[in-house]
Every structure is written in C-alpha cells, then in structure tokens.
Backbone as a printed PyTorch tensor [residue, N CA C, xyz], in Angstrom:
tensor([[[-12.7340,   9.1420,  11.9700],
         [-12.0060,   7.9040,  11.7050],
         [-12.1390,   7.5540,  10.2310]],

        [[-11.0380,   7.2340,   9.6060],
         [-11.0440,   6.9000,   8.1880],
         [-11.6670,   5.5360,   7.9620]],

        [[-12.2930,   5.4080,   6.8150],
         [-12.8540,   4.1130,   6.4590],
         [-11.7200,   3.1600,   6.0910]],

        [[-12.0360,   1.8700,   6.0850],
         [-11.0390,   0.8730,   5.6910],
         [-10.5010,   1.1640,   4.3010]],

        [[-11.3850,   1.4810,   3.3690],
         [-10.9390,   1.7290,   2.0000],
         [-10.0750,   2.9750,   1.8950]],

        [[-10.3390,   3.9800,   2.7030],
         [ -9.5090,   5.1860,   2.6870],
         [ -8.0870,   4.8550,   3.1400]],

        [[ -7.9570,   4.0430,   4.1590],
         [ -6.6340,   3.6280,   4.6420],
         [ -5.9350,   2.8000,   3.5690]],

        [[ -6.6600,   1.9000,   2.9270],
         [ -6.0670,   1.0750,   1.8700],
         [ -5.6070,   1.9290,   0.7020]],

        [[ -6.3610,   2.9610,   0.3750],
         [ -5.9390,   3.8750,  -0.6910],
         [ -4.6440,   4.5850,  -0.3020]],

        [[ -4.5510,   5.0330,   0.9460],
         [ -3.3340,   5.7080,   1.4130],
         [ -2.1240,   4.7770,   1.3210]],

        [[ -2.2960,   3.5450,   1.7380],
         [ -1.2000,   2.5790,   1.6980],
         [ -0.7430,   2.3640,   0.2600]],

        [[ -1.6860,   2.1260,  -0.6460],
         [ -1.3120,   1.8890,  -2.0400],
         [ -0.6860,   3.1240,  -2.6720]],

        [[ -1.1640,   4.3130,  -2.3130],
         [ -0.5550,   5.5380,  -2.8310],
         [  0.9030,   5.6450,  -2.3770]],

        [[  1.1770,   5.2810,  -1.1390],
         [  2.5440,   5.3450,  -0.6240],
         [  3.4380,   4.3500,  -1.3550]],

        [[  2.9370,   3.1470,  -1.5910],
         [  3.7190,   2.1730,  -2.3530],
         [  3.9350,   2.6490,  -3.7870]],

        [[  2.9400,   3.2720,  -4.3790],
         [  3.0880,   3.7850,  -5.7400],
         [  4.1460,   4.8850,  -5.7770]],

        [[  4.1510,   5.7630,  -4.7730],
         [  5.1720,   6.8170,  -4.7070],
         [  6.5730,   6.2100,  -4.6120]],

        [[  6.7280,   5.1740,  -3.8180],
         [  8.0310,   4.5130,  -3.6960],
         [  8.4280,   3.8830,  -5.0270]],

        [[  7.4720,   3.2860,  -5.7090],
         [  7.7350,   2.6800,  -7.0100],
         [  8.1740,   3.7370,  -8.0210]],

        [[  7.4650,   4.8480,  -8.0890],
         [  7.7790,   5.9110,  -9.0370],
         [  9.1320,   6.5620,  -8.7200]],

        [[  9.4770,   6.6530,  -7.4520],
         [ 10.7280,   7.2940,  -7.0470],
         [ 11.9450,   6.4380,  -7.3660]],

        [[ 11.7730,   5.1160,  -7.3790],
         [ 12.9220,   4.2270,  -7.5620],
         [ 12.4610,   2.9040,  -8.1570]],

        [[ 12.2230,   2.9030,  -9.4540],
         [ 11.6830,   1.7010, -10.1050],
         [ 12.6430,   0.5210, -10.0700]],

        [[ 13.9480,   0.7770, -10.0350],
         [ 14.9000,  -0.3360, -10.0080],
         [ 14.9410,  -1.0140,  -8.6380]],

        [[ 14.6280,  -0.3110,  -7.5820],
         [ 14.6240,  -0.8910,  -6.2330],
         [ 13.5320,  -0.2230,  -5.4090]],

        [[ 12.2670,  -0.4040,  -5.7960],
         [ 11.2000,   0.3610,  -5.1490],
         [ 10.6210,  -0.2620,  -3.8920]],

        [[ 11.0760,  -1.4410,  -3.5200],
         [ 10.3490,  -2.1940,  -2.4980],
         [ 11.0430,  -2.1300,  -1.1520]],

        [[ 11.4040,  -0.9360,  -0.7390],
         [ 12.1620,  -0.7670,   0.4850],
         [ 11.2880,  -0.4560,   1.6890]],

        [[  9.9830,  -0.4090,   1.4920],
         [  9.0890,  -0.1090,   2.6030],
         [  8.9960,  -1.2970,   3.5530]],

        [[  9.1760,  -1.0200,   4.8060],
         [  8.8200,  -1.9870,   5.8280],
         [  7.5470,  -1.4790,   6.4730]],

        [[  6.9010,  -2.3190,   7.2020],
         [  5.6850,  -1.8770,   7.8870],
         [  5.9710,  -0.7050,   8.8170]],

        [[  7.1560,  -0.7170,   9.4360],
         [  7.4890,   0.3620,  10.3500],
         [  7.6390,   1.6840,   9.5970]],

        [[  8.3240,   1.6830,   8.4610],
         [  8.4740,   2.9130,   7.6850],
         [  7.1360,   3.3830,   7.1510]],

        [[  6.2850,   2.4500,   6.7760],
         [  4.9650,   2.8180,   6.2870],
         [  4.1810,   3.5260,   7.3940]],

        [[  4.2630,   3.0030,   8.6130],
         [  3.5630,   3.6240,   9.7430],
         [  4.0630,   5.0480,   9.9670]],

        [[  5.3820,   5.2430,   9.8800],
         [  5.9450,   6.5790,  10.0520],
         [  5.4640,   7.5170,   8.9530]],

        [[  5.5010,   7.0580,   7.7190],
         [  5.1250,   7.9090,   6.5890],
         [  3.6440,   8.2890,   6.6240]],

        [[  2.7960,   7.3620,   7.0540],
         [  1.3590,   7.6280,   7.0910],
         [  0.8970,   8.1610,   8.4450]],

        [[  1.8220,   8.2660,   9.3930],
         [  1.5480,   8.7520,  10.7360],
         [  0.3990,   7.9840,  11.3870]],

        [[  0.5050,   6.6750,  11.2850],
         [ -0.4610,   5.7630,  11.9230],
         [  0.3370,   4.6880,  12.6330]],

        [[ -0.2950,   4.0370,  13.5690],
         [  0.3990,   2.9830,  14.3030],
         [  0.4530,   1.6980,  13.4660]],

        [[  1.4410,   0.8880,  13.7840],
         [  1.5690,  -0.4200,  13.1520],
         [  0.2740,  -1.2200,  13.3310]],

        [[ -0.3100,  -1.1390,  14.5190],
         [ -1.5380,  -1.8870,  14.8120],
         [ -2.6870,  -1.4620,  13.9050]],

        [[ -2.7430,  -0.1690,  13.5570],
         [ -3.7820,   0.3240,  12.6430],
         [ -3.5720,  -0.1910,  11.2250]],

        [[ -2.3170,  -0.2330,  10.7870],
         [ -2.0190,  -0.5660,   9.3960],
         [ -1.9220,  -2.0540,   9.1120]],

        [[ -1.4850,  -2.8430,  10.0760],
         [ -1.2110,  -4.2620,   9.8410],
         [ -2.3780,  -5.0240,   9.2070]],

        [[ -3.6260,  -4.8710,   9.6830],
         [ -4.7020,  -5.6380,   9.0380],
         [ -4.9510,  -5.2000,   7.5920]],

        [[ -4.6960,  -3.9330,   7.2830],
         [ -4.9080,  -3.4410,   5.9260],
         [ -3.8040,  -3.9160,   4.9880]],

        [[ -2.5560,  -3.9250,   5.4810],
         [ -1.4500,  -4.4540,   4.6910],
         [ -1.7000,  -5.9340,   4.4260]],

        [[ -2.1600,  -6.6570,   5.4350],
         [ -2.4740,  -8.0740,   5.2740],
         [ -3.5780,  -8.2740,   4.2360]],

        [[ -4.6290,  -7.4500,   4.2980],
         [ -5.7110,  -7.5270,   3.3200],
         [ -5.1830,  -7.2910,   1.9030]],

        [[ -4.3600,  -6.2540,   1.7420],
         [ -3.8270,  -5.9330,   0.4180],
         [ -2.9130,  -7.0370,  -0.0930]],

        [[ -2.1480,  -7.6470,   0.7950],
         [ -1.2780,  -8.7500,   0.3880],
         [ -2.1120,  -9.9650,  -0.0090]],

        [[ -3.1060, -10.2890,   0.7710],
         [ -3.9400, -11.4630,   0.4910],
         [ -4.7600, -11.2980,  -0.7740]],

        [[ -5.0630, -10.0590,  -1.1270],
         [ -5.8510,  -9.8010,  -2.3320],
         [ -4.9910,  -9.3760,  -3.5180]],

        [[ -3.6830,  -9.6290,  -3.4200],
         [ -2.7400,  -9.4700,  -4.5250],
         [ -2.4440,  -8.0330,  -4.9400]],

        [[ -2.6810,  -7.0680,  -4.0560],
         [ -2.2660,  -5.6930,  -4.3330],
         [ -0.8080,  -5.4980,  -3.9310]],

        [[ -0.3930,  -6.2070,  -2.8910],
         [  0.9860,  -6.2210,  -2.4360],
         [  1.4470,  -7.6690,  -2.4210]],

        [[  2.7310,  -7.8680,  -2.6480],
         [  3.3150,  -9.2000,  -2.5700],
         [  4.2940,  -9.2500,  -1.4270]],

        [[  4.2880, -10.3630,  -0.7360],
         [  5.2240, -10.5600,   0.3570],
         [  6.6120, -10.7220,  -0.2370]],

        [[  7.5830, -10.0070,   0.2950],
         [  8.9510, -10.0620,  -0.2180],
         [  9.8860, -10.7440,   0.7770]],

        [[  9.8090, -10.3710,   2.0170],
         [ 10.6140, -10.9470,   3.0960],
         [  9.9140, -10.5460,   4.3870]],

        [[ 10.4920, -10.8890,   5.5080],
         [  9.8330, -10.6030,   6.7720],
         [  9.4690,  -9.1230,   6.8720]],

        [[  8.1760,  -8.8570,   6.9530],
         [  7.6520,  -7.5000,   7.1250],
         [  7.9940,  -6.5510,   5.9770]],

        [[  8.3890,  -7.0560,   4.8210],
         [  8.6660,  -6.2100,   3.6710],
         [  7.7580,  -6.6430,   2.5280]],

        [[  7.1050,  -5.6830,   1.8990],
         [  6.1760,  -5.9750,   0.8160],
         [  6.5400,  -5.1640,  -0.4100]],

        [[  6.1450,  -5.6660,  -1.5820],
         [  6.2880,  -4.9000,  -2.8120],
         [  4.9210,  -4.7580,  -3.4600]],

        [[  4.7380,  -3.6980,  -4.1950],
         [  3.4760,  -3.4780,  -4.8860],
         [  3.4230,  -4.4300,  -6.0790]],

        [[  2.2790,  -5.0100,  -6.3160],
         [  2.1110,  -5.9820,  -7.3910],
         [  1.6060,  -5.2890,  -8.6510]],

        [[  1.6030,  -5.9950,  -9.7910],
         [  1.0040,  -5.4060, -10.9950],
         [ -0.4450,  -4.9730, -10.7580]],

        [[ -1.1990,  -5.7680, -10.0100],
         [ -2.5780,  -5.3830,  -9.6930],
         [ -2.5960,  -4.0940,  -8.8770]],

        [[ -1.6660,  -3.9740,  -7.9230],
         [ -1.5750,  -2.7640,  -7.1160],
         [ -1.1690,  -1.5580,  -7.9350]],

        [[ -0.2620,  -1.7660,  -8.8980],
         [  0.1430,  -0.6600,  -9.7740],
         [ -1.0290,  -0.1780, -10.6050]],

        [[ -1.8180,  -1.1150, -11.1360],
         [ -2.9860,  -0.7200, -11.9350],
         [ -3.9990,   0.0230, -11.0680]],

        [[ -4.2280,  -0.4900,  -9.8550],
         [ -5.2030,   0.1360,  -8.9600],
         [ -4.7550,   1.5290,  -8.5510]],

        [[ -3.4390,   1.7370,  -8.4390],
         [ -2.9010,   3.0060,  -7.9640],
         [ -2.4770,   3.9230,  -9.1180]],

        [[ -2.8870,   3.5990, -10.3340],
         [ -2.4700,   4.3870, -11.5000],
         [ -2.9520,   5.8340, -11.4090]],

        [[ -4.1660,   6.0340, -10.9380],
         [ -4.7080,   7.3890, -10.7910],
         [ -5.6520,   7.4090,  -9.5940]],

        [[ -6.0080,   8.6180,  -9.1820],
         [ -6.9680,   8.7690,  -8.0800],
         [ -8.2940,   8.0970,  -8.4410]],

        [[ -8.7060,   8.2210,  -9.6910],
         [ -9.9480,   7.5950, -10.1420],
         [ -9.9010,   6.0880, -10.0640]],

        [[ -8.7680,   5.5130, -10.4540],
         [ -8.6060,   4.0600, -10.3640],
         [ -8.7120,   3.5880,  -8.9190]],

        [[ -8.0500,   4.3210,  -8.0140],
         [ -8.1150,   3.9510,  -6.5870],
         [ -9.5310,   4.0840,  -6.0520]],

        [[-10.2240,   5.1340,  -6.4480],
         [-11.6010,   5.3480,  -5.9710],
         [-12.5260,   4.2420,  -6.4740]],

        [[-12.3080,   3.7820,  -7.6930],
         [-13.1270,   2.6750,  -8.2130],
         [-12.8080,   1.3680,  -7.4960]],

        [[-11.5400,   1.1590,  -7.2080],
         [-11.1080,  -0.0780,  -6.5700],
         [-11.5230,  -0.1240,  -5.0970]],

        [[-11.4200,   1.0120,  -4.4150],
         [-11.7320,   1.1100,  -2.9870],
         [-12.6670,   2.2820,  -2.7340]],

        [[-13.9420,   2.1390,  -3.0930],
         [-14.8910,   3.2490,  -2.9100],
         [-15.2070,   3.4920,  -1.4400]],

        [[-15.5750,   4.7350,  -1.1270],
         [-15.9950,   5.0520,   0.2460],
         [-17.3990,   4.5640,   0.5010]]])
C-alpha cells in the first residue's frame, strides 16, 4: 500500500503533466479522469485531492475540477522537489 505522500506525489505529477501538455488550458482534470489515469478509485484519491486543495497545491475551479496552483507547480518542478515536499 502506498503511503499518503506517495499518492500525493502521483497526483501532483499528473497535474504537472497536464499543465506541461497544455499550458493555455491545462485544468481539464476531473476527479474521475484522475482516478482513471492513476488507476485508483475515486474513494482512494478524494481525501488526497482535498488535502492538496486545502493546502494550496491545487485550487478549486468548479464542481469536481481542480487546477494546479503556483505552489503545486513549484512542488512538482522536479522529482527532488516533490520528494522534499512529500517525503516517505
């Protein structure tokens, strides 16, 4: 079973990939698409998405849609940055 921080790193990496792929409209992830991409259930991811939103890594955009924040972009800049932000 992955640690909480490992799951949070995966979520932020996925948001960073979406941002890098389409900077003009990068915030198209819904919780459902995130679950599909990470091959985890919504129930597994929801508390982590909520944690990241509450701690300003993700910003609420609309119902069940989030965007990565400047803090999230900095945290997800490199593997080292993510490891420092969310250590095992």
